[in-house]
N, C-alpha and C positions, 0 to 999 in steps of 0.2 A: 184425416181417420171419419168416416162414416159418423152420425154420431148415433144410427142405431143399427145394430149388424142383427139380419133375421137370417139364424144357421139351421140346415137341416136336425143336428146333434148335438147342440149346446140353445136356440132357441135362440128366446129373443135377448141382447147383451147392446149393453148401453155404453156409452163411451165418458167418459167424463180426464177430459185435457189437463189436467195439473197433474193426476199420477198419470195418465197414459195407462190408461185401463179400460179395458172392455169387460165387465159386469154381468149378474145374471143369477138362474139358477137351473141346474138340473138336476132334472131325473138320472140319480143313477141305480137305482131299483124301486120295481116299484112298489110308490106308496112311499118313496125316500127320496126326500129330493135334498141339496147341498149348495150352497152358496158356491160359485167360482167366477174367480175372476179372471182374465189375459193380461198379464204385463207384455203393456210393444216399449223396449226401451226404445230409443231416438227415433220417435213412430214418423217424426219429419224426414227422415232421412231411408222408410222403409217403403220398399216398390211393393205396388201389386202382387208380384210376383211372389213376393220376397212373405209376404203374409199369405197368404194364401198357403205357402208351404207352412208353414207357420200354425197354424190355424189344422192340417190335415196332420201335423204329430201333437199338437191338441188330444182331436179329434183320435188316435190312439191307442195318446195316451189317459185319455179317459176309458176307454176301453177296456184297458189294463189294470182298471181302477177297480171296473166291474168285475170283469177276470178273477180278480187276487186281492179281491176286499179285505180273503181272511186273513194271508202276508200282512199288512200294512194292518189291520186292526189287532196281528198277536203283538207286531212288533210296538205299535204304540201301548198295545198292555201292555209291555214290558217295560214302559219309560213310568207310566201310571203306576205302576207296581213298586218302582225304584221313586219314586214323590210320595206313593202312603207311605212306604216303608217309615222315610228320610220323615217324614211326618206326622210319625207312632198313629198311622187311625190304620182298622183294619182293613187286609185284602181277601174279596171274596175272590169264592173261588172261578164264578163266571165276570170277571173282571171282562174280557175281549169284548161276549153279545153284550154288554152293558153300556159297551162306548161307543158313538154313533161319528161316525166325520162330517164335521163341522161346514168346511170350507177347503176349497183347495184354487191353491193360484198355482198358476202356469205361464210361464215369462221364453221370451223368445231366442235366452240364449241356454235353453233347453232345460232349465229346473222348475222342477215343479215341489211346492207344498203343500204339504197336512194336515190336516190341523184335527184333532177329536177332544172331544169334551166325555167327558162321566156323568152325565145327568145333575141326579141329586144326591151321588156316591159322596161326589166332592165338586158341589153349584160353582159353576165362574174360575173353575179352572181346567187348563186345555195346555197339549202334549202337542207339541209340533214335530215333524220330520220333514227331510227334501229327499227328493229323486232328480239324481245326477241325468244327465244327456245319454250315460249308457243302462238308465236305472237300478242306479246301485243305490241302495237307501244308507242315506252321508247325516 
């Protein structure tokens, strides 16, 4: 794999051979950037045509994240709400609005992992969930 990949959608991505991952930062919305990782399992067996198809799918998934941000944010809020209640912490009415998507990981098996943080509401706490190849939340 190339050490650096320049993509019109993802920008500059850097390859890490040990994790088989391209990583970088992408602007999800104006003024709102998120860490992104494209994980290429078995990269030594990956052909350029397969990688191009994976990259095209990853671009489509990023567009879906932009378009359906509220759906994913609401799901993350539900997970945070359960965690806050379990920890006997108050749940603010505007919980979904306080959440920040901090990382997106997409792999060539069609799985996308989204990781959200709640900032000062609960520092260092994150919730994650996955989207499968059919865009189902799992």
